C-alpha positions as CSV (number, residue, x, y, z in Angstrom):
1,M,-34.6,0.3,-33.7
2,T,-32.1,-0.7,-36.3
3,G,-32.5,-3.6,-38.7
4,A,-29.9,-5.5,-36.7
5,Q,-31.9,-5.0,-33.5
6,E,-35.1,-6.2,-35.2
7,Q,-33.6,-9.4,-36.5
8,G,-35.4,-12.5,-35.2
9,R,-38.8,-10.9,-34.6
10,V,-41.7,-13.1,-35.6
11,V,-44.1,-11.7,-38.2
12,V,-47.4,-13.2,-39.1
13,L,-48.2,-12.1,-42.7
14,T,-51.5,-12.7,-44.4
15,G,-52.1,-12.7,-48.1
16,A,-48.5,-13.8,-48.5
17,S,-48.7,-15.9,-51.7
18,S,-48.7,-13.2,-54.3
19,G,-48.5,-9.4,-55.0
20,I,-47.8,-7.1,-52.1
21,G,-47.8,-10.0,-49.6
22,R,-45.2,-12.0,-51.5
23,A,-43.0,-8.9,-52.0
24,T,-43.3,-8.1,-48.3
25,A,-42.3,-11.6,-47.3
26,V,-39.2,-11.4,-49.5
27,E,-38.3,-8.0,-48.1
28,L,-38.7,-9.0,-44.5
29,A,-36.8,-12.3,-44.9
30,A,-33.9,-10.3,-46.4
31,R,-34.0,-8.1,-43.2
32,G,-33.8,-11.1,-40.9
33,Y,-37.3,-11.5,-39.7
34,R,-38.9,-14.9,-39.0
35,L,-42.0,-15.4,-41.0
36,V,-45.3,-17.2,-40.6
37,L,-46.8,-16.9,-44.1
38,A,-50.6,-17.2,-44.5
39,A,-52.8,-17.4,-47.6
40,R,-55.4,-19.7,-49.2
41,R,-53.2,-21.1,-52.0
42,A,-51.1,-23.8,-50.4
43,G,-48.9,-24.6,-53.4
44,E,-47.7,-21.0,-53.9
45,L,-47.3,-20.5,-50.2
46,L,-45.2,-23.6,-49.6
47,A,-43.0,-22.7,-52.6
48,L,-42.4,-19.2,-51.2
49,A,-41.5,-20.5,-47.8
50,M,-39.1,-23.0,-49.3
51,E,-37.6,-20.2,-51.5
52,L,-37.1,-17.9,-48.6
53,D,-35.8,-20.6,-46.1
54,P,-35.0,-24.1,-47.4
55,T,-34.1,-25.1,-43.8
56,G,-37.7,-24.5,-42.6
57,T,-36.4,-22.8,-39.5
58,R,-37.1,-19.2,-40.3
59,A,-40.2,-19.3,-42.5
60,V,-43.3,-21.5,-42.2
61,A,-46.3,-21.7,-44.5
62,V,-49.8,-22.0,-43.0
63,P,-52.5,-22.3,-45.7
64,V,-55.6,-20.8,-44.2
65,D,-58.8,-18.8,-45.1
66,V,-58.6,-15.8,-42.9
67,T,-62.4,-15.5,-42.9
68,S,-62.7,-18.7,-40.8
69,P,-62.5,-18.2,-37.0
70,D,-61.0,-21.7,-36.6
71,A,-58.4,-21.0,-39.3
72,R,-57.4,-17.7,-37.6
73,A,-57.0,-19.4,-34.3
74,F,-55.0,-22.2,-36.0
75,L,-52.7,-19.6,-37.6
76,M,-51.8,-17.9,-34.4
77,D,-51.5,-21.2,-32.5
78,T,-49.0,-22.4,-35.2
79,A,-47.0,-19.2,-34.9
80,R,-46.7,-19.6,-31.2
81,T,-45.9,-23.4,-31.4
82,V,-43.2,-22.9,-34.0
83,F,-41.6,-19.6,-32.9
84,G,-42.9,-19.1,-29.4
85,R,-44.5,-15.7,-29.9
86,V,-45.9,-13.2,-32.4
87,D,-44.1,-9.9,-32.5
88,V,-45.7,-8.4,-35.6
89,L,-49.0,-8.9,-37.4
90,V,-49.2,-7.7,-41.0
91,N,-52.8,-7.7,-42.2
92,N,-52.4,-7.8,-45.9
93,A,-55.0,-10.3,-47.3
94,G,-57.5,-8.5,-49.5
95,V,-60.1,-8.9,-52.2
96,T,-62.3,-6.6,-54.3
97,V,-65.2,-6.8,-56.7
98,E,-63.0,-7.2,-59.9
99,Q,-65.5,-6.3,-62.6
100,G,-68.9,-4.6,-62.9
101,W,-70.8,-2.9,-60.1
102,W,-70.7,-4.3,-56.6
103,W,-74.5,-4.5,-56.4
104,D,-74.5,-7.0,-59.3
105,D,-72.0,-9.3,-57.5
106,P,-73.5,-12.4,-55.9
107,D,-71.6,-11.9,-52.6
108,P,-70.2,-8.3,-52.3
109,L,-69.9,-8.6,-48.5
110,R,-67.1,-11.0,-48.8
111,V,-64.9,-7.9,-49.4
112,L,-65.8,-6.7,-45.9
113,R,-65.2,-10.2,-44.4
114,V,-61.7,-10.5,-45.9
115,N,-60.6,-6.9,-45.8
116,L,-62.0,-5.6,-42.5
117,E,-63.5,-8.3,-40.3
118,A,-60.5,-10.7,-40.6
119,P,-57.9,-8.1,-39.7
120,I,-59.9,-7.0,-36.7
121,E,-60.3,-10.5,-35.5
122,L,-56.7,-11.4,-36.1
123,T,-55.6,-8.3,-34.2
124,R,-57.9,-9.3,-31.3
125,L,-56.0,-12.6,-31.1
126,V,-52.5,-11.0,-30.8
127,L,-53.2,-8.0,-28.7
128,P,-53.3,-9.8,-25.3
129,E,-49.8,-11.1,-25.6
130,M,-48.4,-7.9,-27.1
131,R,-50.0,-5.8,-24.3
132,A,-48.8,-8.1,-21.6
133,R,-45.3,-8.0,-23.1
134,G,-45.3,-4.3,-23.6
135,S,-44.2,-4.6,-27.2
136,G,-45.5,-5.5,-30.6
137,H,-46.6,-4.0,-33.9
138,V,-49.8,-4.3,-36.0
139,V,-49.4,-3.2,-39.6
140,N,-52.5,-2.9,-41.6
141,I,-52.5,-2.7,-45.4
142,G,-55.2,-0.1,-46.3
143,S,-55.5,1.7,-49.6
144,V,-55.7,5.2,-51.1
145,A,-59.3,4.0,-51.8
146,G,-59.8,4.5,-48.1
147,R,-59.1,8.2,-48.6
148,A,-60.6,8.8,-52.1
149,A,-63.6,6.5,-52.7
150,T,-63.8,4.4,-55.8
151,N,-65.4,1.0,-55.6
152,G,-68.3,0.8,-53.0
153,M,-67.4,-2.4,-51.1
154,Y,-63.6,-2.0,-51.5
155,S,-63.6,1.6,-50.3
156,A,-66.0,0.7,-47.5
157,S,-63.5,-1.9,-46.3
158,K,-60.5,0.4,-46.6
159,F,-62.2,3.4,-45.0
160,G,-63.0,1.1,-42.2
161,M,-59.5,-0.2,-42.0
162,R,-58.2,3.3,-41.8
163,G,-60.6,4.3,-39.0
164,F,-59.8,1.0,-37.1
165,S,-56.0,1.5,-37.5
166,L,-55.9,5.2,-36.4
167,A,-58.3,4.6,-33.5
168,L,-56.4,1.4,-32.3
169,R,-53.1,3.3,-32.4
170,R,-54.6,5.9,-30.0
171,E,-56.1,3.2,-27.8
172,L,-52.7,1.6,-27.4
173,L,-50.6,4.8,-26.9
174,G,-48.2,4.2,-24.0
175,S,-48.6,0.4,-24.1
176,G,-45.5,-0.3,-26.2
177,V,-47.7,-1.7,-29.0
178,H,-47.4,0.2,-32.3
179,V,-50.1,0.4,-35.1
180,S,-49.2,1.5,-38.6
181,L,-51.4,1.9,-41.7
182,I,-49.8,1.5,-45.2
183,A,-52.1,2.9,-47.9
184,P,-51.0,1.9,-51.4
185,G,-52.2,3.4,-54.6
186,F,-52.2,1.3,-57.7
187,V,-49.3,-1.2,-57.7
188,K,-48.8,-4.3,-59.9
189,S,-50.5,-7.3,-58.5
190,E,-53.1,-9.9,-59.4
191,M,-55.8,-7.5,-58.1
192,T,-54.8,-4.7,-60.5
193,A,-53.9,-6.9,-63.5
194,R,-56.8,-5.5,-65.5
195,A,-55.9,-1.9,-64.7
196,Q,-54.7,0.2,-67.6
197,L,-52.6,2.5,-65.5
198,P,-48.9,3.1,-65.0
199,M,-47.9,1.2,-61.8
200,P,-44.8,0.4,-59.9
201,G,-44.2,-3.1,-58.6
202,P,-45.4,-4.2,-55.1
203,E,-41.8,-3.8,-53.8
204,V,-42.5,-0.2,-53.0
205,V,-45.2,-1.3,-50.5
206,A,-43.0,-4.0,-49.1
207,R,-40.2,-1.5,-48.3
208,A,-42.8,0.8,-46.6
209,V,-43.9,-2.1,-44.4
210,A,-40.4,-3.0,-43.5
211,D,-39.5,0.6,-42.8
212,V,-42.3,1.3,-40.4
213,L,-41.3,-1.8,-38.4
214,E,-37.9,-0.2,-37.9
215,R,-39.2,3.4,-37.6
216,P,-42.9,3.3,-36.6
217,R,-45.2,5.8,-38.3
218,R,-48.9,6.3,-38.1
219,E,-49.8,6.3,-41.8
220,V,-47.8,6.0,-45.0
221,I,-49.2,6.5,-48.5
222,V,-47.2,4.8,-51.3
223,P,-46.3,5.7,-54.0
224,G,-46.0,9.2,-52.8
225,V,-47.8,10.7,-55.8
226,Y,-51.1,9.4,-54.4
227,R,-50.9,11.9,-51.5
228,A,-52.0,14.4,-54.1
229,L,-55.2,12.4,-54.8
230,A,-56.0,12.2,-51.1
231,W,-55.5,15.9,-50.8
232,L,-57.7,16.6,-53.8
233,D,-60.5,14.5,-52.5
234,R,-60.4,16.4,-49.2
235,R,-59.9,19.9,-50.6
236,L,-61.3,19.8,-54.2
237,P,-63.8,17.0,-54.2
238,A,-65.4,18.0,-57.5
239,L,-62.1,17.8,-59.3
240,A,-61.5,14.4,-57.6
241,D,-64.8,13.3,-58.9
242,V,-63.6,13.9,-62.5
243,I,-60.3,12.1,-61.9
244,V,-61.8,9.1,-60.2
245,T,-64.7,8.5,-62.5
246,R,-63.0,9.3,-65.8
247,V,-59.7,7.8,-65.2
248,L,-59.4,5.4,-62.2
249,M,-62.8,3.7,-62.3
250,R,-62.9,3.3,-66.0
251,R,-59.3,2.0,-66.3
252,R,-59.4,-0.1,-63.2
253,Y,-62.8,-1.6,-63.1
254,G,-63.9,-1.3,-66.7
255,H,-66.8,0.9,-65.8
256,G,-68.2,3.4,-68.2
257,R,-70.3,6.3,-66.9
258,P,-70.9,6.1,-63.2
259,H,-74.6,5.5,-63.5
260,G,-74.7,3.9,-67.0
């Protein structure tokens, strides 16, 4: 489909208030999509909706915590009430253990609740209408950490997201419902603010999301340079160990030696 043909489709986008989510909202609004923006921070979310659509007719803000079943149901009900349907679900909301080791964190499993459980449950809420209609698209924001493991809880959630996405795509073949996985490497965002690494802006991910909505693909790694890391982890895991522990983990999470 062309961008013109896609105009008017309704997108529910989680984690929309900052970083990749915000950039994706801006990109999709520019391409003519109608947006239901979800995040916990009401102020930032409302400001973004107003920035993208001062009329309030093409972008609506729904402050929610996606780990709450009631909040997830409210989000989808609001989308249907305002726009009549949900054509696209972009599961972008995500967290990680920012510093230190995950086993020292008081609640490491929150990473799984936000990054994996919530996307699965949100997908479950939109699939019946998409399957009945014979059209729809679920876009999951994974990570290169779902191919080359780094942080225990974060990688667990992103490996799970990758498995879920690829399996769901096969389960829905022939139904008219597409499933795509976008796997970013390090890009500038609040989550990576402490990382001492060269990073592009989140717009590179936003463009990838918008592009798969127009030309569906199974999986996209962005920036493209991270395809090499995924290949190394699969083919030369010992070399990948060196790169991950000496460069990525130290510069991203502030870890020293892996078992220090």
